[in-house]
C-alpha positions, 0 to 999 in steps of 0.5 A, a space after each residue: 409386425 415384420 417377422 425376424 426373417 423378413 427384417 434379416 432379409 431387408 437388413 442384408 439388402 440395406 447393407 449391400 446398398 450401403 457398400 456397393 463396391 463390396 464383393 464376395 458377400 457371404 451370409 452364415 445363419 445362426 452362427 455359434 460363437 463361444 456360448 452365444 449364437 449370432 442371428 447371422 454373420 455377414 462376410 464381404 471384401 472391401 478394398 481388398 480387405 475381409 470384413 465380418 459383421 456379426 448381426 443381431 435382429 431385434 424385433 422391437 429395437 427398444 432400449 431394453 432389447 438393445 441392452 440385451 443385444 449389447 451384452 451378447 455382442 460383448 461376449 461375441 467380441 471376446 471370441 472374435 475380436 476382429 468382428 464388427 457387431 451390428 444390430 438391426 430392427 425395423 426402427 432403432 430410435 435415438 436412445 437405442 442408437 446411443 447405447 450401441 454407439 457408446 459401446 462401439 457397435 453399429 446398427 442399421 434399421 429398415 427406416 433409413 437410420 444407420 451408424 457403421 464405424 469400423 476401420 477407416 469407414 464411417 457411415 451415419 444417417 439419423 433422424 428418419 422416423 419409424 416406417 412401421 409404427 406399431 398400431 397394437 400396443 403391447 399392453 393387451 399382451 400382458 393383461 392378467 389372463 394373457 400373462 398365464 400363457 406368457 408365464 408358461 412359455 417362459 418357464 419352459 423355454 425349450 418345449 414345443 407346445 401344441 396349442 391345446 396343451 398350452 391353453 390347458 397348462 395356462 388354464 385359459 380357453 383355446 381361443 384365448 391361447 390362440 389370440 396370445 400366440 398370434 400376437 407373439 407370432 406377429 412380434 416374431 417371438 414365437 414360431 411354429 415347427 413343421 408339426 405346427 407346434 409352438 416354440 419360443 424363439 426370443 425368451 429374453 425379448 419377451 421377458 423384457 417386454 413383460 417386465 416393462 409393462 408390469 407393476 408389482 403394485 397391481 397386486 393387493 398388499 396387506 402389510 403387518 408388523 413382524 412379531 419377531 426379527 425377520 428371518 428364514 424361521 419367520 418365513 417358514 412360519 408363514 409357509 407352515 400356517 398357509 399350508 396348514 390352511 390349504 392355501 397356495 402361497 409363494 414367496 417373492 421379491 427379496 424373500 423369494 430371491 433369498 431362496 433361489 440365489 446366494 446373497 449376503 444382503 440381510 433380509 428386512 422384509 418378507 413378501 409372500 403371495 397368499 391365496 384367499 384372505 390373509 387376515 386369518 394367517 396374520 391372526 394365527 401368527 400374532 401380526 398386527 396391521 401396519 402401513 405398507 412402508 412401515 410393515 415388515 411382512 406383506 401378504 400379497 393377494 395376486 392380481 391373477 391366480 396364474 401367479 402360482 403357476 410354476 412355483 418352485 420349492 426351495 429349502 422346504 418353502 415355495 417361491 414364485 416361478 422365476 419369470 414371475 419373481 423377475 418381473 416382481 423385482 424389476 421395478 421394486 424400490 431402489 435395488 429392484 433392478 439390480 436384484 432382478 438382473 442378479 436373478 436373471 444372471 445366476 438362475 435364468 440363463 436368458 
């Protein structure tokens, strides 16, 4: 997969080809605009008039990545009203193109598609197929052990890692850490500095891709009827019993979210990752087994021990790390996506 720098270089070339009569081309990389940093600004003169494109490079160009680009563009437009936002990627398909056009933004991809509509200019080319379809699916990147590396990177997005440090922190072999990092480099989501330390450059893209491939139901869920009304006190009892038995635990889904962000929503269920057999905890608390759709308390056997990495403590209780909590919420029931975006907006910052 092309790196972001190469996508950017070819996108500039494409734009110059689309405007052969334009003059005074000027490129400004990593331009700070309000609270956002644009990948680059492209300035030029056409028919005696100055124009400014704010260009964002998307490594995949898939709808979730493009929605994140749109959010950044909207903030940038509030700062520079006369700028024209343009997304670029190797390929921008019909759904991603529709999202951008519906918001009044442009795009140009390296496969020959584009939509540029500003002032009295309209250039549109559609129907070109992806010139570089991925031959390596993302599924392997989000296999259980690989997500340990993903989780570590997303929990500390500003850190520069040596490969050995990353593997040790993620509890995977050096070879496995290398393979995951190599795949992330191919996707241009991580880069290496002059000392070969690994830095995460596109945390939002990585989180989106993990969320797209993840299902909470990959975990083993044991459901129980609640012995009393679901409340913070009952959560504290679950945590107390798990802790007294020396078990790792971490609240997730709505229960986890309630510990991280303020919410007016009444808590109706408790989901908690628990290390080991949940049955002794259930017996101690006097809980009887129930079907998942009827239970109020769900003790969850994690799909991988990495789930417990980055556990936070809030109000004396342990909650899953924010990236894990986000992907758990994302596809859960009707309001899962809404709650996931609330977490991302109020607590994560990317």
